[in-house]
N, C-alpha and C positions, 0 to 999 in steps of 0.2 A: 673472854674477859667479861666479868660482871663488875659494875660500879655501884657503890652504895654511898649516896650523899646524905649528909646530916648536918645539924647545927643551926638550922633556921629557927625563927621565933619572932616574938614581938619585942621591939626595942624602941625607945624614945628617940626622937631626932637628936642628932649629935652623939648617939651611942655607937657601940661596936658589936660586931658578931664575928665569930670565926666558923666558917664552914669547913667540913671535912669530906673528902672523897676517898673511900677505901676501895682498892681494886683487888679482885681475886682472879687468879689465872696466872699465866706464865709471862716471864720476861717484862716485868714492870719497868725495869730500868730503861727500856727502849720506848716506853709508852708516852706519847705526848698527851697531856691532859689539859683541858680547858674548862672554864666556867662560863656558862651562858645564863642569861636571865630573860624571863618573859613576863611582862606585865599584862594585865587583862586587856584584851583587845589589840595587843601589839605583837609584833613579830619577836622571835627569839633572837637575841643579840649576844655575841661573844663579848665578855668583859675582861678576860685575862686567860692566858695560856702559858704553859711551861713545858719545855721539851725534856727528854730524858737526861740531857746534859745540862739542864737548868737554865737554858736560854728563855727569857721571859718577854712577853708582850702584854701591854695593857691597852684597853680601849680608852679613847679620849673621854668618854662619858663619866668614867669613875677614876681616871688617872689622878694619882696623888692621895687617894683614899683607900687604895687596895695594896695588899701584899700577898703574892702567891708564892708558895714554897712547897717543897716535897721532901719526903724521906723515903728513899728507895728500900731501906731495910724494913720499913713498915707498910710498904705498898700504899702510901697515903699522900694525898695532895691537900693542902689547906688554902683557904682563901680568907685572909684577915680583912675585914671591912670596917673602916673607921669613919667617924663624922657622917653617919648615915643620915639620909634625907628622906622625906616622905616619898619622893619620886623614885627612890630605890626599891620601893615595895614591889615585889615580884616573886615568882617561883624561880629558884636558881637550880640549874642543872649542871652536873659535870658530864663531860664527854671525853672520850679518848680514842686514840688511833695510833697505828704504827706508820708515821708519816703525817698525814692530815688528821684532822679531828672528824668526829661524826660517825665513826664505825661502831662505837659503843656509847650507851647513854645510861646514866643513873636515873632514879625515879623522880628527882626533884625535891627541893626543900623550900618551904615558904618562908620568906622574909617579909615582915610587916613593920614598917616604920611609922609610928603614930604616937601622939601624946594622949 
C-alpha cells in the first residue's frame, strides 16, 4: 500500500483546508487510515482516524474543528480542517494499516497557519 497526502498550504487564522490521502494497492475498504501531525521540535500526534467501516475518532486537540471522511470507490480519505489556528501549523501525515495504524505512511503535507 502506498499513501499520497496532499492539500496543505498557507492559510490565515480562522481559515480552512482539506487534506487528501489517496491509497494505491489492494483492499482499501479494510484499511484504517489516520492523520497525524508533527510540529517542529514536537512528537508526531494522531489527530483523527477512520476505519474501513467509517468508525471515527478525533483527538481532543482539534475536536470540533475536524471532519474526517472516506470514499472507498476513490481510495481516498479526506481531512477537513476548519477554524485553523497558528498552533495547528505542522506537517500532516496520513498513515494506514489493516487493524492498527502505522504500517504505511504518506510523505506529509505542510500546513502553515499565519497572517
